[in-house]
KEKOLTI-689598 format. One record per residue (C-alpha): residue in three letters; x, y, z. Coordinates in pm, whole numbers, padded with zeros to 5 digits, always signed. Layout:
<pts>
ALAXYZ ...
</pts>
This chain:
<pts>
MET+00813+01924-03908 LEU+00564+01767-04163 THR+00252+01658-04012 LEU+00013+01450-04205 ILE-00349+01365-04081 ASN-00614+01166-04221 LEU-00383+00952-04453 LYS-00637+00705-04659 ALA-00349+00484-04769 ASN-00315+00134-04627 THR+00078+00159-04734 PHE+00296+00446-04695 ASN+00664+00471-04794 LEU+00859+00746-04618 ASP+01080+00773-04947 THR+00779+00967-05084 VAL+00852+01236-04825 ASN+01229+01247-04901 ARG+01170+01251-05284 ALA+00877+01542-05240 ILE+01040+01744-04987 SER+01413+01642-04916 TYR+01497+01877-04610 VAL+01213+01731-04376 THR+01355+01529-04095 GLU+01089+01517-03841 VAL+00746+01346-03985 GLU+00437+01312-03788 ILE+00146+01077-03922 GLU-00192+01132-03719 ARG-00545+01016-03716 SER-00509+00826-04006 SER-00579+00471-04159 VAL-00262+00368-04284 LYS-00192+00043-04183 LYS+00174-00024-04302 VAL+00460+00215-04271 VAL+00801+00155-04459 MET+01084+00333-04404 PRO+01373+00319-04693 SER+01731+00273-04555 ALA+01826+00603-04738 ALA+01547+00818-04583 THR+01701+01088-04378 ILE+01384+01135-04119 SER+01549+01164-03765 ARG+01245+01184-03575 LEU+00905+00969-03708 LYS+00571+00963-03488 LEU+00302+00787-03588 GLU-00023+00874-03336 LYS-00389+00693-03379 THR-00337+00515-03680 TYR-00469+00166-03790 LEU-00070+00041-03829 SER-00030-00311-03773 ASP+00321-00308-03967 ILE+00622-00126-03993 THR+00900-00214-04164 LEU+01249-00035-04115 GLU+01523-00138-04382 VAL+01849-00209-04284 GLY+02130+00012-04340 ASN+01956+00345-04221 GLU+02144+00556-04002 TRP+01938+00845-03978 LEU+01609+00783-03718 SER+01664+00854-03363 PHE+01338+00896-03230 LEU+01073+00684-03326 THR+00718+00701-03140 ILE+00424+00461-03214 THR+00097+00545-03004 ASP-00278+00441-03042 SER-00171+00174-03294 ARG-00290-00191-03373 LEU+00054-00349-03333 LYS+00074-00700-03174 SER+00429-00713-03157 VAL+00786-00514-03154 PRO+00858-00497-03533 GLY+01159-00723-03579 THR+01336-00487-03832 ILE+01363-00248-03487 VAL+01719-00406-03469 HIS+01823-00195-03838 LEU+01785+00146-03630 VAL+02173+00158-03541 ALA+02104+00541-03466 LEU+01791+00492-03225 GLU+01832+00687-02937 MET+01466+00714-02816 LEU+01163+00428-02870 GLU+00835+00449-02766 ILE+00565+00225-02843 SER+00241+00256-02640 LYS-00145+00234-02607 SER-00125-00062-02856 SER-00184-00430-02875 ILE+00162-00579-02777 GLU+00111-00897-02579 THR+00484-01014-02591 VAL+00822-00851-02579 ASN+01154-01004-02639 LEU+01390-00762-02465 ASN+01683-00916-02601 LEU+01583-00735-02976 PHE+01702-00385-02825 SER+02080-00510-02669 LYS+02237-00441-02996 LEU+02092-00093-03026 THR+02401+00083-02873 GLN+02241+00442-02899 LEU+01922+00342-02710 ARG+01856+00551-02394 HIS+01495+00551-02340 LEU+01239+00274-02399 ASN+00883+00333-02306 LEU+00643+00010-02376 CYS+00359+00147-02144 ASP-00011+00070-02164 ASN+00018-00231-02400 LYS-00128-00556-02294 ILE+00223-00708-02233 LEU+00156-01059-02042 PHE+00533-01203-02118 LEU+00879-01040-02086 HIS+01167-01225-02277 LEU+01545-01141-02138 SER+01803-01365-02140 ASP+02163-01362-02032 ALA+02259-01451-02388 ALA+02101-01133-02531 GLY+02409-01112-02761 GLY+02469-00725-02654 ASN+02501-00532-02361 PHE+02200-00250-02403 ALA+02500-00023-02383 GLN+02337+00313-02355 LEU+01989+00229-02188 SER+01930+00437-01885 ASP+01539+00425-01861 LEU+01291+00163-01916 PHE+00929+00208-01884 LEU+00681-00106-01901 SER+00399+00051-01679 GLY+00012+00000-01756 ASN+00071-00369-01898 LEU-00071-00715-01802 LEU+00238-00873-01620 THR+00169-01114-01323 THR+00550-01215-01268 ILE+00865-01055-01301 ASP+01217-01189-01293 LEU+01495-00872-01210 SER+01760-01080-01281 GLY+01772-01003-01628 PHE+01757-00634-01568 SER+02111-00669-01412 ASN+02255-00690-01752 MET+02159-00349-01838 LYS+02472-00206-01652 VAL+02347+00177-01745 LEU+02022+00146-01645 GLU+01889+00418-01407 THR+01500+00409-01411 LEU+01286+00079-01384 ASP+00906+00167-01420 LEU+00690-00159-01355 HIS+00400+00020-01191 SER+00020-00042-01296 ASN+00066-00424-01349 ARG-00091-00736-01214 ILE+00239-00849-01073 ARG+00187-01108-00770 ARG+00556-01270-00787 VAL+00890-01090-00812 GLN+01192-01306-00872 GLY+01556-01292-00927 ALA+01807-01057-00809 MET+01820-00720-00885 VAL+02184-00627-00911 SER+02293-00296-01062 LYS+02541-00026-00953 ASN+02356+00278-01124 LEU+01985+00186-01079 LYS+01847+00503-00908 PHE+01461+00489-00914 LEU+01250+00180-00923 ASP+00861+00163-00918 LEU+00689-00163-00834 SER+00379+00048-00753 GLU-00008-00040-00810 ASN+00075-00414-00839 ARG-00051-00700-00617 ILE+00260-00810-00408 GLU+00201-00947-00101 THR+00595-01062+00015 LEU+00906-00928-00145 ASP+01211-01076-00065 CYS+01541-00806-00159 CYS+01807-01033+00012 GLU+01997-01122-00269 TRP+01951-00805-00445 ASN+02254-00510-00457 ILE+02146-00172-00574 THR+02366+00029-00404 SER+02302+00357-00574 LEU+01873+00359-00587 ASN+01768+00675-00478 ARG+01370+00609-00467 PHE+01170+00291-00405 LYS+00805+00292-00468 LEU+00595+00008-00342 SER+00278+00148-00271 SER-00080+00051-00401 ASN-00007-00350-00349 GLU-00101-00612-00071 LEU+00223-00609+00143 VAL+00165-00720+00494 THR+00550-00693+00628 LEU+00838-00483+00477 PRO+01051-00612+00211 SER+01295-00858+00377 CYS+01653-00743+00372 LEU+01604-00352+00239 PRO+01867-00158+00418 LEU+02149-00402+00361 THR+02045-00399-00021 MET+02013-00073-00092 PRO+02177+00130+00189 ASN+02173+00485+00023 VAL+01797+00498-00064 ASN+01646+00864+00014 TYR+01271+00787-00040 LEU+01056+00490+00045 ILE+00696+00480-00089 PHE+00502+00220+00070 GLN+00146+00397+00094 ARG-00178+00190+00083 ASN-00055-00146+00155 ALA-00165-00392+00473 LEU+00141-00316+00714 THR+00098-00368+01020 ASP+00302-00302+01371 GLY+00650-00504+01414 ASP+00987-00447+01502 SER+01103-00484+01168 TRP+01016-00080+01151 TYR+01354-00041+01344 SER+01537-00174+01054 LEU+01444+00127+00781 PHE+01567+00397+01036 THR+01912+00245+01027 LEU+01920+00394+00658 GLU+02143+00688+00720 GLY+02035+00911+00387 LEU+01690+00825+00444 LEU+01451+01155+00342 GLN+01102+01040+00332 LEU+00936+00761+00466 ASP+00558+00710+00334 ILE+00368+00439+00489 SER+00007+00602+00498 TYR-00305+00420+00434 ASN-00165+00077+00620 ARG-00280-00089+00905 LEU-00059+00045+01200 THR-00212+00081+01540 LYS+00086+00252+01688 ALA+00371+00438+01596 VAL+00629+00458+01855 PHE+00945+00461+01685 ASP+01245+00534+01984 ILE+01472+00657+01703 VAL+01438+00774+01334 SER+01727+00863+01087 GLN+01865+01178+01169 SER+01834+01244+00802 LEU+01476+01186+00784 LEU+01258+01500+00673 VAL+00908+01355+00634 LEU+00767+01085+00832 ASP+00389+01031+00684 LEU+00149+00795+00888 GLN-00183+00936+00752 ASN-00490+00726+00750 ASN-00396+00432+00949 ASN-00559+00339+01249 ILE-00266+00465+01506 LYS-00382+00522+01867 VAL-00012+00592+02007 LEU+00243+00822+01837 SER+00596+00883+01987 VAL+00911+01010+01840 PRO+01145+01096+02070 ALA+01469+01161+01904 ALA+01493+01287+01540 GLY+01707+01483+01343 LYS+01627+01872+01297 GLY+01353+01975+01048 LEU+01160+01631+01096 LYS+00792+01685+00965 VAL+00559+01399+01096 LEU+00207+01362+00920 ALA-00022+01163+01152 SER-00379+01300+01021 PHE-00674+01088+01014 ASN-00600+00801+01298 SER-00706+00720+01641 ILE-00500+00931+01843 ASP-00719+01020+02168 THR-00442+01085+02412 PHE-00095+01232+02322 ASP+00218+01427+02527 ILE+00379+01705+02302 LYS+00689+01570+02509 SER+00704+01223+02332 LEU+00806+01425+02020 SER+01152+01532+01961 PRO+01208+01897+01980 ASN+01348+01884+01635 VAL+01038+01773+01486 THR+00916+02110+01341 PHE+00576+02032+01192 LEU+00316+01803+01318 GLU-00033+01736+01136 MET-00272+01587+01352 LEU-00636+01655+01193 GLY-00881+01393+01174 ASN-00781+01266+01517 PRO-00966+01256+01835 ILE-00710+01489+01954 ASP-00527+01776+01742 CYS-00185+01911+01827 THR-00088+02006+01489 PHE+00190+02298+01487 ASP+00441+02432+01257 ARG+00712+02585+01442 ALA+00809+02794+01139 ARG+00467+02980+01209 MET+00493+03024+01606 ARG+00656+03307+01781 ILE+00988+03231+02011 GLY+00876+03050+02318 GLN+00548+02948+02210 GLU+00438+02601+02288 PRO+00180+02376+02087 VAL-00169+02352+02196 CYS-00404+02064+02189 TYR-00743+02040+02130 ILE-01018+01801+02168 CYS-01202+01760+01838 ASN-01563+01848+01817 THR-01539+02060+02135 SER-01341+02390+02229 GLN-01163+02225+02508 ILE-00775+02327+02520 LEU-00544+02095+02708 ASN-00269+02257+02779 
</pts>
């Protein structure tokens, strides 16, 4: 690894490195005022990292068959360099913490070795992605676009990324989600920390999805058609929204592989679920305004987190005996228990908070 710090040149040609030290394959340029970097076709560098530079231009010459990993962070780049298409061996690309405002994702479609693309923490307002990209993103499995300024996202374009497993769009300003997400391989979809109020999933088809994050949005209702379009999802993270009571909750509990449902920090006033998924291991209801809690039927090993609500009366028999852990801190009544720490035959005890009164 060759690390260059405090370079003063405006332009730096990486041919200089290969001429001076022929065996170097990894180069880092850090904390430098260099504004332009040139990667010649004959350069044998496989990893290049540019961090905290004045970089505003990078030229990647056609014919380069070596560079596999390229990282540009804390730069002054305003667009993805068009010559990126010349890097036929590129496997990982990160351009983050820069000033990029628009991105044509079609640029990457013909990079047949590209697996990981990170464009986080830029100033991206618009994405261009068309069906006529001219390539098929043959290996792209991870796409990170968090920390940008996107307000609208069309998911249909990502359906052309046939091997995509991770799509991360958190911490943007997304209000509108349009287009159908159709994928046989997508496992993780993150739309958290946006401004989404409603989400229609009825045209989606993401049967391999494992984890779906929608936390810290403005949802007032559950996404429509969710159990039909992602039937094998294991983790649903919907905390910090404006979700309220309603019959739609029962549809989630038809999901046969659901392991965790996080609906903490919402606006529920009751949690009366006659039946939940037998697979469910964690039901997080914390920091709502729940007054009534009842889960009479559940699979073995369920943990219910119901702290910081408004529960003032509670019958322990309203919980299935398969519930092995209940947390009720910060309620008018506290019936917290952990069966793993209790003696055989011991029953949970309820207390009225701020008193020493034991109810059972």
